[in-house]
C-alpha positions in Angstrom: 214.0 53.4 1.7 213.3 56.8 0.2 214.0 60.0 1.9 211.0 61.8 3.2 210.8 65.1 1.0 207.9 67.0 2.8 208.5 67.4 6.6 205.7 67.0 9.3 204.5 70.1 11.1 203.4 73.0 9.8 205.1 74.8 7.1 207.6 77.8 8.2 205.8 81.2 9.0 202.5 79.3 9.0 200.0 80.5 11.6 196.9 78.7 13.5 195.3 82.2 14.6 193.1 84.1 12.0 192.3 87.5 13.4 189.1 88.2 11.4 187.3 85.2 13.2 188.9 85.4 16.6 187.5 88.9 16.4 184.0 88.4 15.2 184.1 85.8 17.8 185.1 88.0 20.8 182.3 90.4 19.6 179.7 87.8 19.9 180.6 87.0 23.0 180.6 90.3 24.6 177.7 91.1 23.0 176.1 88.1 24.6 177.5 89.1 27.9 176.8 92.4 28.0 172.9 91.9 27.2 172.6 89.6 30.0 174.3 92.3 32.3 177.1 89.6 32.9 180.6 91.3 34.2 183.3 90.0 32.5 184.9 88.7 35.4 181.7 86.7 36.6 181.7 85.4 32.7 185.6 84.4 33.2 184.8 82.3 36.9 181.8 80.6 35.2 183.8 79.8 32.5 186.7 78.9 34.5 189.4 80.8 32.6 191.3 84.0 34.1 189.8 87.0 33.4 192.8 88.3 31.7 191.9 85.6 29.4 188.3 86.4 29.1 189.3 89.9 28.0 192.0 88.8 25.3 189.1 86.4 23.9 186.7 89.5 23.9 189.6 91.9 22.1 189.9 89.2 19.2 193.7 88.4 20.8 193.4 85.1 21.4 190.9 82.2 19.4 190.2 79.6 22.0 189.7 76.0 21.5 186.6 74.5 20.8 186.4 73.1 24.5 186.4 76.9 25.9 183.8 77.8 23.5 181.4 75.2 24.9 182.6 76.6 28.6 181.8 80.3 27.4 178.6 79.3 26.0 177.9 77.2 29.3 178.4 80.4 31.2 176.2 82.2 28.8 173.5 80.1 29.2 173.1 80.0 25.6 174.2 77.3 23.0 177.7 77.3 21.1 175.6 77.3 17.9 174.1 80.7 18.8 177.9 82.4 19.7 178.8 80.3 16.1 175.8 82.0 14.4 176.7 85.3 15.5 180.1 85.0 15.0 179.1 83.9 11.5 177.2 87.2 10.8 179.8 89.2 12.3 182.5 87.8 9.0 183.1 89.8 6.4 181.5 87.9 2.9 184.8 87.9 1.3 186.6 85.7 4.6 184.7 82.4 3.9 183.3 81.3 0.5 181.9 77.6 0.8 182.8 75.2 -2.1 180.1 75.2 -4.6 178.9 71.2 -5.5 
């Protein structure tokens, strides 16, 4: 049996956190929340998360999971697609370039 040359898992030093999309998502959430006049604490309660975690999401310090994005969208009474669209609009043009095909 041959020995594995590639180890499982992430390469050393790799991270799944990317600051720009996290910040863009946080800005989108904050904009939707303030447009509706909802307090951060109220939004956190409706989404079922701690207020401090919601603050970190809005500041771009945490990248929420898909399930949390869906909960936040439901708490804001909007679609997750609307939040993602606002997030994409907040990203720089150089952050992601789709492949040409």
